Kinemage of the C-alpha trace (Angstrom):
@kinemage 1
@onewidth
@group {chain A} dominant
@subgroup {mainchain}
@vectorlist {calphas} color= white
{ca met a 1} P -5.380 -17.700 5.984
{ca lys a 2} L -5.683 -18.601 9.652
{ca ile a 3} L -3.890 -15.387 10.617
{ca val a 4} L -6.238 -13.284 8.483
{ca thr a 5} L -9.233 -14.888 10.200
{ca glu a 6} L -7.704 -14.135 13.608
{ca ile a 7} L -7.036 -10.516 12.632
{ca glu a 8} L -10.597 -10.080 11.358
{ca ala a 9} L -12.012 -11.526 14.577
{ca ser a 10} L -9.815 -9.226 16.677
{ca ala a 11} L -10.747 -6.187 14.586
{ca lys a 12} L -14.461 -6.891 15.106
{ca asn a 13} L -13.884 -6.673 18.863
{ca leu a 14} L -12.378 -3.178 18.625
{ca pro a 15} L -14.474 -0.115 19.415
{ca pro a 16} L -15.803 1.612 16.252
{ca arg a 17} L -13.322 4.498 16.505
{ca glu a 18} L -10.373 2.088 16.672
{ca gln a 19} L -11.804 0.052 13.764
{ca glu a 20} L -11.880 3.253 11.695
{ca glu a 21} L -8.287 4.049 12.658
{ca leu a 22} L -7.172 0.529 11.734
{ca leu a 23} L -8.914 0.839 8.373
{ca arg a 24} L -7.266 4.226 7.738
{ca val a 25} L -3.789 2.893 8.547
{ca leu a 26} L -4.185 -0.242 6.430
{ca thr a 27} L -5.638 1.696 3.485
{ca ser a 28} L -2.821 4.236 3.604
{ca ser a 29} L -0.228 1.470 3.766
{ca leu a 30} L -1.747 -0.307 0.775
{ca gln a 31} L -1.904 2.898 -1.271
{ca asn a 32} L 1.756 3.624 -0.514
{ca arg a 33} L 2.730 0.104 -1.533
{ca arg a 34} L 0.828 0.458 -4.825
{ca arg a 35} L 2.585 3.749 -5.576
{ca arg a 36} L 5.977 2.150 -5.052
{ca cys a 37} L 5.065 -0.594 -7.530
{ca glu a 38} L 4.161 1.789 -10.331
{ca pro a 39} L 6.599 1.413 -13.218
{ca ala a 40} L 8.729 4.244 -14.494
{ca arg a 41} L 7.514 5.941 -17.657
{ca gly a 42} L 9.676 6.568 -20.676
{ca arg a 43} L 9.963 10.099 -21.984
{ca arg a 44} L 11.805 11.439 -24.994
{ca met a 45} L 13.881 14.570 -24.478
{ca gly a 46} L 15.661 15.547 -27.664
{ca asn a 47} L 17.815 12.593 -28.690
{ca asp a 48} L 17.692 11.115 -25.194
{ca tyr a 49} L 15.175 8.716 -23.716
{ca leu a 50} L 14.633 9.305 -20.003
{ca leu a 51} L 12.839 7.249 -17.393
{ca glu a 52} L 10.485 9.295 -15.278
{ca ala a 53} L 9.637 7.869 -11.861
{ca his a 54} L 6.109 7.981 -10.468
{ca arg a 55} L 5.115 10.786 -8.132
{ca gly a 56} L 5.616 8.855 -4.871
{ca ala a 57} L 9.058 7.483 -5.744
{ca leu a 58} L 12.012 8.029 -3.458
{ca pro a 59} L 14.392 10.727 -4.682
{ca met a 60} L 17.485 9.515 -6.539
{ca thr a 61} L 20.129 10.964 -4.281
{ca pro a 62} L 23.769 9.884 -4.638
{ca glu a 63} L 23.358 7.859 -1.438
{ca arg a 64} L 20.298 6.063 -2.806
{ca val a 65} L 22.033 5.273 -6.109
{ca lys a 66} L 25.040 3.919 -4.194
{ca gln a 67} L 22.776 1.712 -2.057
{ca leu a 68} L 20.908 0.397 -5.119
{ca leu a 69} L 24.209 -0.440 -6.820
{ca glu a 70} L 25.469 -2.241 -3.718
{ca asp a 71} L 22.227 -4.227 -3.444
{ca ser a 72} L 22.134 -5.255 -7.104
{ca pro a 73} L 23.586 -8.608 -8.175
């Protein structure tokens, strides 16, 4: 928590415009992180059951699938 306290103290010393920019960047980063953590949703299509990724998910390109397979245990 010491680092958080140091960051807060430094942020208070920024000019108001730079404080607003810092807040915008941190908020955007947090929102993006939350989107990536959203679980896939199941959806029935005929006899199949498909997983539907959330709106902000990375596209499942062949390269991405290959990388995920290489990274999995």
